[in-house]
C-alpha positions as CSV (number, residue, x, y, z in Angstrom):
1,X,-52.7,-32.2,-19.8
2,X,-56.5,-33.2,-19.7
3,X,-58.7,-31.6,-22.4
4,X,-61.3,-29.3,-20.6
5,X,-63.4,-26.5,-21.7
6,X,-61.7,-23.5,-20.1
7,X,-64.1,-20.8,-18.7
8,X,-63.5,-17.3,-20.4
9,X,-60.8,-15.6,-20.1
10,X,-58.7,-18.7,-19.6
11,X,-57.2,-20.8,-22.7
12,X,-55.9,-24.4,-22.6
13,X,-54.0,-25.8,-25.5
14,X,-51.6,-28.6,-26.3
15,X,-48.4,-28.6,-28.8
16,X,-49.6,-29.5,-32.2
17,X,-46.1,-29.3,-33.9
18,X,-45.7,-31.4,-37.3
19,X,-42.8,-33.4,-37.7
20,X,-40.5,-32.7,-40.5
21,X,-38.3,-34.8,-42.5
22,X,-36.6,-31.7,-43.9
23,X,-36.9,-28.0,-43.5
24,X,-39.1,-26.5,-40.5
25,X,-42.4,-26.2,-39.8
26,X,-44.4,-24.2,-37.1
27,X,-47.2,-25.4,-34.8
28,X,-49.4,-22.6,-33.2
29,X,-50.3,-23.4,-29.4
30,X,-53.1,-21.0,-30.1
31,X,-52.2,-19.1,-26.8
32,X,-52.3,-15.3,-26.9
33,X,-53.1,-13.2,-23.8
34,X,-52.7,-9.5,-24.5
35,X,-49.1,-8.9,-25.4
36,X,-48.2,-12.7,-24.8
37,X,-47.8,-15.2,-27.4
38,X,-46.7,-18.8,-27.7
39,X,-45.6,-21.0,-30.4
40,X,-43.7,-24.1,-31.3
41,X,-41.4,-24.8,-34.1
42,X,-40.0,-28.2,-35.5
43,X,-36.7,-27.8,-37.4
44,X,-35.0,-30.8,-39.0
45,X,-31.6,-31.5,-38.4
46,X,-30.5,-30.2,-42.1
47,X,-32.0,-26.8,-41.7
48,X,-32.1,-23.8,-39.5
49,X,-33.9,-20.3,-39.2
50,X,-34.4,-18.3,-42.3
51,X,-31.7,-15.8,-41.8
52,X,-30.3,-12.7,-39.9
53,X,-33.4,-10.7,-38.8
54,X,-34.8,-9.0,-35.8
55,X,-38.1,-8.5,-34.3
56,X,-38.6,-4.7,-33.3
57,X,-41.4,-4.2,-30.7
58,X,-41.1,-7.8,-29.7
59,X,-39.1,-9.5,-26.8
60,X,-38.6,-13.3,-27.4
61,X,-37.6,-16.2,-25.4
62,X,-36.9,-19.3,-27.1
63,X,-37.0,-22.6,-24.9
64,X,-35.5,-26.1,-26.5
65,X,-38.1,-28.7,-25.8
66,X,-36.1,-31.4,-27.6
67,X,-32.6,-31.3,-29.5
68,X,-30.3,-28.4,-29.6
69,X,-29.9,-25.1,-31.5
70,X,-27.2,-22.8,-32.2
71,X,-28.3,-19.0,-32.1
72,X,-26.0,-16.4,-34.1
73,X,-26.1,-12.8,-34.2
74,X,-24.8,-9.9,-36.3
75,X,-23.5,-9.8,-39.7
76,X,-20.6,-12.0,-38.9
77,X,-22.5,-14.7,-37.7
78,X,-21.2,-14.4,-34.1
79,X,-22.2,-17.6,-32.2
80,X,-24.4,-16.4,-28.9
81,X,-25.0,-20.0,-27.9
82,X,-25.5,-23.5,-27.7
83,X,-28.9,-24.2,-26.5
84,X,-29.7,-27.8,-25.1
85,X,-33.1,-29.6,-24.2
86,X,-34.4,-27.5,-21.1
87,X,-32.3,-24.7,-21.9
88,X,-33.5,-21.1,-23.3
89,X,-32.2,-17.9,-24.4
90,X,-34.0,-14.1,-24.1
91,X,-33.5,-11.9,-27.3
92,X,-34.4,-8.2,-26.5
93,X,-36.6,-6.7,-29.1
94,X,-34.6,-5.6,-32.1
95,X,-31.6,-7.7,-31.5
96,X,-30.8,-9.5,-34.6
97,X,-30.2,-13.5,-34.3
98,X,-30.8,-16.6,-36.5
99,X,-30.8,-20.1,-35.2
100,X,-30.2,-23.4,-36.7
101,X,-30.6,-27.4,-35.3
102,X,-27.4,-28.5,-34.4
103,X,-28.0,-31.8,-33.2
104,X,-28.7,-35.3,-35.1
105,X,-32.3,-35.0,-34.0
106,X,-34.9,-32.4,-35.0
107,X,-35.0,-29.6,-32.9
108,X,-38.1,-28.6,-31.1
109,X,-38.4,-25.3,-29.9
110,X,-41.1,-22.9,-28.1
111,X,-41.0,-19.5,-28.9
112,X,-42.5,-17.0,-26.3
113,X,-43.1,-13.3,-27.3
114,X,-44.1,-10.3,-25.6
115,X,-45.0,-7.4,-27.4
116,X,-43.4,-4.2,-26.4
117,X,-44.9,-0.4,-26.5
118,X,-42.6,-0.1,-29.8
119,X,-44.7,-2.9,-31.5
120,X,-46.5,-2.0,-34.8
121,X,-48.8,-4.7,-36.7
122,X,-47.2,-5.5,-40.1
123,X,-43.7,-4.3,-38.8
124,X,-43.0,-7.4,-36.6
125,X,-39.9,-8.6,-38.6
126,X,-37.0,-6.7,-40.0
127,X,-34.5,-8.8,-42.7
128,X,-30.9,-7.8,-42.6
129,X,-29.9,-10.5,-45.0
130,X,-32.2,-12.4,-47.5
131,X,-34.4,-15.2,-46.5
132,X,-33.2,-18.5,-47.6
133,X,-35.7,-20.8,-46.0
134,X,-39.2,-19.5,-44.7
135,X,-42.1,-17.4,-46.0
136,X,-43.0,-17.9,-49.2
137,X,-39.7,-19.6,-50.0
138,X,-40.0,-22.3,-47.1
139,X,-38.5,-25.4,-48.0
140,X,-40.4,-28.4,-46.0
141,X,-41.1,-32.0,-46.3
142,X,-43.7,-33.0,-43.4
143,X,-44.2,-36.3,-42.3
144,X,-48.0,-36.7,-42.8
145,X,-50.1,-37.2,-39.6
146,X,-47.1,-36.9,-37.5
147,X,-46.9,-34.5,-34.6
148,X,-44.3,-34.0,-31.9
149,X,-45.0,-35.6,-28.4
150,X,-43.8,-34.3,-25.3
């Protein structure tokens, strides 16, 4: 992609997701258009998503750019699917899930969201189990100056 100054209302951006040695880190694309948002996370091979949770009022699609992810749902950690590079999973608003990197290399995963009419600012996440990694308790070790490149 060639960087250009896009005229209003268009936005052009590039993935700038930091590379991690341990844990996970997000790299926002800075792309939002009304109800639609896009972000990218890099998850190390020894870590995963925080806990079983849902996003009321937000439909989600996760698309694997590199590595592989395993998605789980329900209190019994039922495997929903193994998602490989160039594959994705759709998660309707309010559906509980969590995921982890299931490959030897880091997982690079794009999160595409769309706010439903039920979306409420400040109530976009419902936790079913305590967070292990993430938020104030996030464990991560970034590789300084390194960003994922496609």
